[in-house]
ZANUGU-941771 format. One record per residue (C-alpha): residue number from 1; z, x, y. Coordinates in steps of 0.02 Angstrom, whole numbers, plus 50000, padded with zeros to 5 digits. Each point is the difference from the previous one (the first is absolute). Layout:
<nodes>
NODE   resi      up    east   north
NODE    NUM       Z       X       Y
...
</nodes>
This chain:
<nodes>
NODE   resi      up    east   north
NODE      1   54373   51054   49706
NODE      2   50036   50082   50176
NODE      3   50164   49959   50084
NODE      4   50094   50005   49835
NODE      5   49999   50181   49969
NODE      6   50022   50131   50142
NODE      7   49880   50144   50015
NODE      8   50061   50148   49903
NODE      9   49934   50115   50131
NODE     10   49899   50149   49925
NODE     11   50098   50158   50039
NODE     12   49906   50133   50084
NODE     13   50053   50170   50080
NODE     14   49936   49924   50166
NODE     15   50131   49996   50139
NODE     16   50050   49816   50037
NODE     17   50035   49966   50189
NODE     18   50173   49924   50015
NODE     19   50073   49905   50146
NODE     20   50172   50064   49998
NODE     21   50136   49952   50120
NODE     22   50118   50144   50042
NODE     23   50153   49918   50054
NODE     24   50073   49827   50000
NODE     25   50171   49935   50016
NODE     26   50051   49815   49978
NODE     27   50184   49937   49990
NODE     28   50099   49840   50011
NODE     29   50003   49936   50171
NODE     30   50114   49856   49969
NODE     31   50159   50007   50106
NODE     32   50102   49899   49873
NODE     33   50160   50108   49981
NODE     34   50085   50034   49838
NODE     35   49860   49945   49887
NODE     36   49897   50107   49885
NODE     37   49827   50055   50055
NODE     38   49858   50107   49936
NODE     39   49948   50152   50091
NODE     40   49820   50021   49968
NODE     41   49870   50137   50011
NODE     42   49813   49965   49969
NODE     43   49852   50108   49957
NODE     44   49829   49975   49927
NODE     45   49826   50073   49972
NODE     46   49820   49925   49989
NODE     47   49878   50085   49880
NODE     48   49851   49936   50110
NODE     49   50050   50004   50184
NODE     50   49983   50146   50114
NODE     51   50156   50093   50049
NODE     52   49981   49974   50187
NODE     53   50016   49809   49971
NODE     54   50183   50000   49962
NODE     55   50059   49912   50153
NODE     56   49886   49852   49955
NODE     57   50065   49991   49829
NODE     58   50180   50002   50071
NODE     59   49962   49857   50118
NODE     60   49919   49902   49855
NODE     61   50128   50037   49870
NODE     62   49866   50061   49886
NODE     63   49957   50155   49897
NODE     64   49830   49967   49941
NODE     65   50004   49840   49891
NODE     66   50188   50011   49994
NODE     67   50118   49904   50128
NODE     68   50187   49981   50031
NODE     69   50133   49930   50106
NODE     70   50178   50011   50037
NODE     71   50117   49875   50086
NODE     72   50177   49992   50050
NODE     73   50096   49846   50052
NODE     74   50191   49961   50009
NODE     75   49985   49917   49822
NODE     76   49877   50112   49907
NODE     77   49915   50167   49984
NODE     78   49821   49978   49935
NODE     79   49866   50117   49947
NODE     80   49835   49988   49908
NODE     81   49839   50085   49940
NODE     82   49833   49934   49952
NODE     83   49860   50088   49918
NODE     84   49826   49922   50028
NODE     85   49880   50006   49852
NODE     86   49851   50111   50037
NODE     87   49877   49907   49888
NODE     88   49960   49880   50142
NODE     89   49909   50140   50095
NODE     90   49852   49962   49886
NODE     91   49985   49838   50099
NODE     92   50028   50082   50171
NODE     93   50183   49932   50003
NODE     94   50147   50104   50058
NODE     95   50152   49963   49894
NODE     96   50104   50095   50123
NODE     97   49975   49862   50119
NODE     98   50067   49872   49868
NODE     99   50151   50116   49967
NODE    100   50032   50013   50187
NODE    101   49990   49816   50024
NODE    102   50113   49966   49854
NODE    103   50140   50131   50068
NODE    104   49981   49929   50167
NODE    105   50039   49824   49935
NODE    106   50153   50060   49902
NODE    107   50061   50086   50154
NODE    108   49991   49845   50109
NODE    109   50084   49893   49865
NODE    110   50135   50132   49973
NODE    111   50047   49996   50181
NODE    112   50029   49816   50004
NODE    113   50187   49957   50040
NODE    114   50026   49914   49835
NODE    115   49938   50144   49891
NODE    116   50145   50094   49918
NODE    117   49913   50108   49882
NODE    118   50058   49909   49840
NODE    119   49825   49941   49941
NODE    120   49863   50124   50038
NODE    121   49884   49913   49870
NODE    122   50004   49841   50105
NODE    123   49963   50114   50150
NODE    124   49844   50062   49908
NODE    125   49954   49816   49945
NODE    126   50007   49935   50185
NODE    127   49901   50147   50058
NODE    128   49863   49989   49880
NODE    129   49997   49815   50015
NODE    130   49969   50026   50191
NODE    131   49854   50118   49968
NODE    132   49918   49869   49889
NODE    133   50012   49863   50135
NODE    134   49918   50107   50130
NODE    135   49840   49927   50074
NODE    136   49931   50182   50030
NODE    137   50038   50067   49825
NODE    138   50047   50177   49968
NODE    139   49926   50042   49829
NODE    140   50044   50124   49876
NODE    141   50147   50039   49877
NODE    142   50153   50103   49992
NODE    143   50166   50038   49912
NODE    144   50164   49981   50092
NODE    145   50174   50051   49986
NODE    146   50141   49938   50105
NODE    147   50178   50061   50009
NODE    148   50134   49924   50107
NODE    149   50183   50026   50030
NODE    150   50110   49848   50022
NODE    151   50118   50079   50131
NODE    152   50146   49885   49972
NODE    153   50038   50055   49818
NODE    154   49899   50169   49998
NODE    155   49884   49923   49862
NODE    156   49825   50073   49982
NODE    157   49872   49872   49942
NODE    158   49818   50031   49948
NODE    159   49836   49924   49958
NODE    160   49857   50100   49926
NODE    161   49823   49948   49946
NODE    162   49894   50137   49941
NODE    163   50020   50183   49982
NODE    164   50085   50047   50170
NODE    165   50184   50019   49970
NODE    166   50168   50078   50050
NODE    167   50150   50099   49931
NODE    168   50184   49988   50047
NODE    169   50097   50162   49984
NODE    170   50187   50029   50005
NODE    171   50077   50177   49987
NODE    172   49826   50072   49953
NODE    173   49971   49876   49854
NODE    174   49889   49848   49982
NODE    175   50103   49846   50018
NODE    176   49855   49883   49992
NODE    177   49811   50008   49981
NODE    178   49871   49860   50018
NODE    179   49876   49948   49868
NODE    180   49817   50003   50014
NODE    181   49895   49847   49964
NODE    182   49833   50043   49933
NODE    183   49859   49897   49915
NODE    184   49945   50171   49920
NODE    185   49983   50173   50039
NODE    186   49972   50029   50203
NODE    187   49991   49810   50010
NODE    188   50150   49940   50088
NODE    189   50054   49825   50045
NODE    190   49935   49954   50172
NODE    191   49988   49862   50128
NODE    192   49822   49951   50052
NODE    193   49912   49902   50126
NODE    194   49809   49996   49952
NODE    195   49856   49966   50118
NODE    196   49938   49872   49869
NODE    197   50124   49893   49910
NODE    198   49873   49981   49856
NODE    199   50006   50194   49963
NODE    200   50052   50019   49809
NODE    201   50002   50193   49990
NODE    202   50164   50031   50101
NODE    203   50170   50003   49963
NODE    204   50112   49882   50098
NODE    205   50190   50004   49948
NODE    206   50137   49895   50081
NODE    207   50138   50062   50107
NODE    208   50116   49901   49894
NODE    209   49966   50124   49864
NODE    210   50084   50140   50093
NODE    211   50142   50083   49907
NODE    212   50160   49978   50090
NODE    213   50166   50103   49986
NODE    214   50164   50017   50092
NODE    215   50124   50135   50004
NODE    216   50156   50043   50104
NODE    217   49981   50164   50099
NODE    218   50128   50108   50092
NODE    219   50016   50125   50129
NODE    220   49877   50153   49970
NODE    221   49888   49908   49875
NODE    222   49818   50042   50023
NODE    223   49854   49878   49980
NODE    224   49824   50075   49977
NODE    225   49860   49873   50015
NODE    226   49816   50049   49983
NODE    227   49831   49954   49947
NODE    228   49925   50077   49846
NODE    229   49925   50146   50085
NODE    230   50172   50072   49987
NODE    231   50053   49950   49827
NODE    232   49828   50042   49925
NODE    233   50009   50176   50056
NODE    234   50185   50047   50005
NODE    235   50101   49994   49844
NODE    236   50168   49905   50012
NODE    237   50092   50169   49955
NODE    238   49923   50088   50156
NODE    239   50043   49846   50109
NODE    240   50181   50008   49944
NODE    241   50016   50186   50021
NODE    242   49929   49987   50175
NODE    243   50123   49857   50055
NODE    244   50151   50062   49912
NODE    245   50072   50098   50153
NODE    246   49969   49845   50114
NODE    247   50143   49898   49922
NODE    248   50101   49937   50145
NODE    249   49882   50060   50133
NODE    250   49987   49892   50156
NODE    251   49916   50121   50122
NODE    252   49829   49926   50039
NODE    253   49925   50173   50019
NODE    254   50047   50063   49827
NODE    255   49948   49840   49914
NODE    256   49826   50011   50096
NODE    257   49986   50186   49954
NODE    258   50030   49949   49815
NODE    259   49870   49861   50006
NODE    260   49872   50115   50080
NODE    261   50019   50119   49860
NODE    262   49983   49866   49866
NODE    263   49830   49946   50079
NODE    264   49955   50180   50012
NODE    265   50037   50022   49815
NODE    266   49908   49846   49949
NODE    267   49852   50042   50102
NODE    268   49991   50173   49927
NODE    269   50023   49950   49822
NODE    270   49864   49853   50019
NODE    271   49878   50138   50033
NODE    272   50040   50107   49850
NODE    273   49882   50026   49868
NODE    274   50126   50072   49883
NODE    275   50162   49912   50028
NODE    276   50055   49881   49865
NODE    277   50030   49848   50110
NODE    278   50087   49838   49947
NODE    279   49829   49912   50025
NODE    280   49923   50125   49877
NODE    281   50134   49972   49875
NODE    282   49975   49812   50018
NODE    283   49817   50012   49976
NODE    284   50018   50108   49841
NODE    285   50116   49876   49927
NODE    286   49874   49861   50031
NODE    287   49861   50107   49920
NODE    288   49912   50021   50170
NODE    289   49895   50161   50016
NODE    290   50076   50060   50163
NODE    291   50063   50175   49949
NODE    292   50130   50077   50113
NODE    293   50030   50001   50183
NODE    294   50056   49892   50140
NODE    295   49934   49838   50067
NODE    296   49935   50004   50177
NODE    297   50070   49842   50083
NODE    298   50083   49932   50159
NODE    299   50185   50035   50004
NODE    300   50137   49905   50084
NODE    301   50189   50044   49985
NODE    302   50148   49924   50082
NODE    303   50158   50089   49969
NODE    304   50165   49908   50055
NODE    305   50183   50053   49992
NODE    306   50136   49871   49986
NODE    307   50132   50011   50140
NODE    308   50164   49898   49996
NODE    309   50093   50019   50160
NODE    310   50181   50009   49998
NODE    311   50081   49826   50040
NODE    312   50119   50087   50118
</nodes>
């Protein structure tokens, strides 16, 4: 039943080599005046790649089997993360390439002139359909979480399939959180392109099943979008405490410093043998013999601050 349950990764005291990008700044490049924008900072860590490979990861928008993208147009701000399912490694397939292709497609569709950010689920549907039509198939599976800002009315829309997710914070409190979609413990909903259509031992969910939401946001709100490498290792209370001082922050270097610290924290806790991580608590709740400690995993985090310029 490979592909359906991610490897729990036996924890050892062995040091894991991480590819970790030290500094990354990205912000809205749209010149549309007077409309809301997202000021974004991005950071990540791979549990597998060597640390001196960070430039390659930046170019490919990958952290291990995770991938991500951001897009800014006059109509919409869009950002997304995808987490490739590691079980495909048993067949010599890199699901990180699948996640990367999915995010690349999402970015291309998001940058089309007609896209206004109001329907990220359709963005995911179109992107996955394009992957299925490719003559040179990219095989594998991944989760996906897309968050878009419809700039005209400052509404945040989302589409989430699987166990990546996002939080929206206002004045240091959670205004909205996404819901996980799981078939069972550690078995998220996932999009799949199989090398053999007849394979009956894989999960293949539909992008139409993605959970959608919309919420009005305002100046200073924070949006935290991440793969499960963050949420499985850092309790929500710690995330909130870390982000509370950032309400209203629009200086990119301060947002970048904060997201760097979040990834550092998640990476450290993922290697702990004693910390009672959210993943360990969920394992216990599902009668899994996992014990305590973190969950070594790829980590991708996008932190965005809502900036609404004065109309003057």
